[in-house]
Each structure stands twice: as structure tokens, then as C-alpha cells.
C-alpha positions in Angstrom: 17.5 6.2 -8.7 14.8 6.8 -7.1 14.8 3.6 -5.6 18.3 4.4 -4.2 17.4 7.7 -2.7 14.6 6.3 -0.9 17.0 3.2 0.5 19.6 6.1 1.6 16.9 8.3 2.7 15.1 5.6 4.9 18.5 4.4 6.6 19.2 7.3 7.6 15.8 8.0 8.8 15.6 4.9 10.8 20.0 5.8 11.9 18.3 8.8 13.6 15.2 7.3 15.2 17.6 4.4 16.5 19.6 7.3 17.9 16.8 9.1 19.5 15.6 6.0 20.8 18.7 4.5 22.2 18.6 6.5 25.1 15.8 5.1 26.5 15.5 1.6 24.6 14.9 -1.1 27.0 13.5 -5.2 26.4 10.2 -3.6 28.3 7.6 -1.5 27.2 4.8 -1.4 29.7 3.6 -4.3 30.7 5.3 -6.5 27.6 8.8 -7.7 28.1 10.1 -9.4 25.3 13.5 -11.0 25.6 13.9 -12.4 22.0 12.7 -11.7 18.5 14.1 -14.4 15.5 16.5 -15.8 18.1 18.5 -12.5 19.0 18.4 -11.9 22.8 19.9 -8.2 22.6 16.9 -6.6 20.8 15.4 -3.6 22.4 12.3 -1.8 22.2 12.6 1.0 19.6 15.3 -0.9 18.0 15.9 -1.0 14.0 16.3 -4.9 13.9 19.4 -6.0 11.4 18.5 -8.7 9.7 16.2 -8.0 6.5 13.0 -10.4 6.5 10.9 -11.8 3.4 7.3 -12.8 2.6 7.1 -16.4 4.5 9.8 -15.6 6.6 8.6 -16.6 10.8 9.5 -14.6 13.5 9.6 -15.8 16.5 8.7 -14.0 19.2 9.7 -14.8 23.2 8.8 -12.6 26.2 6.1 -11.7 29.0 3.3 -9.7 29.6 1.7 -8.2 33.0 -1.3 -8.0 34.7 -2.8 -10.6 32.9 -5.9 -10.7 35.4 -7.6 -8.3 33.1 -5.8 -8.8 29.8 -8.4 -9.8 27.3 -6.1 -10.5 24.0 -2.2 -10.4 23.1 -1.3 -9.7 19.1 1.5 -9.3 17.0 0.9 -7.3 14.0 2.8 -5.4 11.2 1.9 -1.7 10.9 3.0 0.9 8.8 3.9 4.7 9.7 4.7 7.6 8.3 7.6 9.5 9.6 5.8 11.8 11.8 3.7 9.3 13.3 0.3 9.5 11.8 -1.2 7.5 8.8 -0.8 3.8 10.7 -2.0 1.2 8.3 -2.8 -2.5 11.0 -2.0 -4.9 8.9 -1.2 -8.9 9.1 -2.8 -9.0 12.5 -2.0 -12.2 14.1 -3.3 -13.1 17.7 -1.4 -15.1 20.2 -3.6 -15.0 23.0 -7.4 -14.1 23.5 -11.2 -15.6 24.2 -10.7 -18.0 21.0 -7.1 -18.7 20.7 -4.4 -19.7 22.9 -4.2 -18.9 26.4 -4.0 -15.5 28.5 -1.4 -16.7 30.6 1.0 -14.1 30.7 3.7 -15.5 28.2 4.1 -14.9 24.7 6.1 -17.7 22.8 5.0 -17.2 19.4 5.9 -17.4 15.4 4.8 -14.7 13.8 4.5 -15.5 10.0 5.6 -12.4 7.4 2.8 -12.7 4.8 2.6 -12.9 0.9 1.1 -9.4 1.3 3.0 -7.4 3.9 3.7 -4.0 3.3 7.2 -3.6 1.6 9.7 -0.6 1.9 8.4 2.0 0.1 6.7 5.7 0.7 3.7 7.7 1.4 3.3 10.4 -0.9 1.8 13.7 0.3 -1.6 14.4 -1.8 -1.4 18.0 -1.4 1.9 18.5 -2.5 2.7 15.5 -5.4 6.7 16.5 -4.9 6.5 15.5 -1.2 7.5 11.8 -0.8 8.0 10.8 2.5 9.7 7.5 3.4 7.6 4.9 5.3 8.9 3.0 9.0 8.0 -0.6 9.3 7.1 -1.6 12.5 6.2 -5.6 14.3 4.3 -4.6 17.3 3.7 -6.9 20.0 0.3 -5.1 21.4 -1.5 -6.5 24.8 -5.1 -4.8 25.2 -7.1 -4.6 28.5 -10.0 -4.4 30.6 -11.6 -1.5 30.3 -10.0 0.3 27.4 -6.1 0.0 27.4 -4.1 -0.8 24.7 -0.2 -1.4 25.2 2.0 -2.5 22.8 5.8 -2.9 21.9 8.0 -1.6 19.1 10.6 -2.5 16.8 11.4 -1.5 13.1 12.1 -3.9 10.5 12.3 -4.0 7.1 11.2 -6.8 4.4 12.9 -7.4 0.9 11.1 -5.3 -1.7 12.2 -7.7 -4.5 10.4 -10.7 -3.0 6.8 -10.6 -2.9 3.7 -8.7 -3.8 2.5 -5.8 -1.9 -1.0 -4.7 -1.4 -1.2 -0.7 -2.4 -1.7 1.5 1.3 -4.9 3.6 0.7 -3.5 7.0 1.2 -5.7 10.2 2.6 -8.4 7.9 4.8 -10.1 9.8 7.4 -12.4 8.3 10.3 -13.9 10.5 12.6 -15.2 11.5 15.1 -12.7 9.4 17.5 -13.9 8.7 19.9 -17.8 7.9 18.5 -21.0 6.5 19.9 -23.4 6.4 16.9 -21.9 7.0 13.5 -18.5 7.3 11.6 -17.8 9.5 9.0 -14.8 7.4 6.6 -13.6 9.8 3.6 -10.8 9.4 1.1 -9.7 11.2 -1.8 -11.7 9.3 -4.2 -14.8 8.6 -1.7 -15.6 5.3 -3.7 -17.2 2.6 -2.8 -15.3 0.9 -0.2 -15.3 -2.6 1.8 -15.0 -1.5 5.5 -14.7 -4.3 8.5 -14.8 -3.8 11.9 -12.6 -5.7 14.5 -13.1 -5.5 18.3 -9.8 -6.2 20.6 -10.2 -9.5 20.6 -10.2 -10.0 17.0 -14.1 -10.5 16.3 -15.3 -9.3 13.3 -18.5 -7.0 14.4 -19.3 -5.2 11.4 -18.4 -6.2 7.5 -20.2 -4.3 5.1 -19.6 -2.5 1.4 -20.3 1.1 2.3 -21.3 3.0 -0.7 -21.4 6.7 1.0 -19.2 8.0 3.8 -21.5 7.0 6.9 -21.0 3.5 8.9 -23.7 3.4 11.9 -21.6 1.7 14.8 -24.8 2.4 17.3 -24.5 -1.3 18.2 -20.5 -2.0 19.0 -19.5 -2.4 22.4 -17.7 0.6 24.1 -14.0 0.1 23.8 -11.4 0.0 21.4 -12.1 -1.1 17.9 -9.9 -1.2 14.6 -11.6 -0.2 11.2 -9.7 -1.7 8.2 -10.7 -0.3 4.8 -10.2 -0.8 1.3 -11.1 1.1 -1.7 -9.8 0.5 -5.6 -7.7 -2.6 -4.1 -6.0 0.0 -1.7 -6.3 -1.0 2.1 -5.5 0.9 5.2 -6.7 1.1 8.8 -7.2 2.9 12.3 -7.8 1.9 15.4 -11.1 4.1 17.2 -12.8 4.4 20.7 -16.1 3.6 20.6 -18.4 5.4 23.6 
């Protein structure tokens, strides 16, 4: 019964969001132009993709991006958002091009693979109100980072079949602050237990990989710019983008 309710609510929410986006939907989002996703050349930014994917599926992404003179990284990622666009978790990040992978030539011709641990359809529990359950939105994003500190993205709502595959639970209630930060980050969760923390720069390099027993993380050695912080606690994972100043 609960699953049917979530599915119905999810379909209605996605339909409402699709209607909201339809007035301004376009294949181009900023400097990113996507011309084909999984063989569909009619898809627009912000659309709800009609096909349901499964872990292991390959999603072909064709397109281009501009301003390649100062582009430093292009990647695709499968992100998770609450309906109010908070609580995102960067997952299954796969680089198309950076200083170690591919060529930054302005083109996108990439096969994104839905990983076995890809987040599946589900819901966020509001920890402040156990009766408040919010359906999550799952978004395939194409992102481009430009120097010195610009991050652009192109969104597509997708669904991965929850009947075929497993998923690592989402770490709810993660807070990372201040943001922007210069020297120290505070990383808190409802349990405030031991955490595995990994920090990546915008070219995909791991710049911090540590086990944190407290809540403070020293970032004083990081370069200025955007970074992504992954936090794992008790088998649950979430992440957040931060600015190091």
C-alpha cells in the first residue's frame, strides 16, 4: 500500500514539475547543449524521461558545451533531491573529460552507466516529524566546471527500477557548514558517529580521504574553488558541494 502511494505521489509530483518546466524547457542549459539522451533527440532540459532504467543500463549522452577555453571538467552524475531542492546527494559521478580523462574539446559523446548502487525510487523521512515523508526526485545531470569558480548543469528527471538492484541508503540530516569555508568544516549528522569523509575537487581528484571521529574537518590545505564532500556513516551516504575560499 505504501509503495503504491509513493508511486502515485511521485508520478503526480513529477507531472506537476514537468508542467512547470515545460514553458521554458530547452535542449540548452547555459553553455551546455544536449541533443540526444538514450537515443531520444526530443528531450528537453527539465523533462521527465519516459523510459525507466535499471542498474547496469547504459545511457548515451550526445551534445556539446561552450566556452571550452576555461572549462576544466565535464561529467555526468545521478543526483538525489527532495521536492524543495534541498538535501542533494552527488552519486555515481562519471567524468566525461578533465585533465586525466578524455579531451576538453567542447563535445559530449559519452555512455553513462547506471551503477548497481544507484539510488532508486523512494522517499526522504523528515527527522523532525516521523509522519512527514517526502518523495525524492532523481536527476541525471550533465555538469561543466569552468575556471575560476563556475559550475553549470543540465538536468533530466529519470527513474531507475527499484525492483532490480540494490541501493546504499541515503544519509539524512547531513549538515556541512560554513559554506563557503576557509580553514575548518563542521560535518554533523543526527547520530554524529564515526564518518568516512572523502573530498573531491572539480577535476575529480581525491584531495581528502579520512575517517572522522569528531565533527571538524581541516580543509586549510585545499585550493580555492568548488569541492564535493562525500560522507558515509553507518553504511549511509550523502554529499554536498562546498566552496573553499
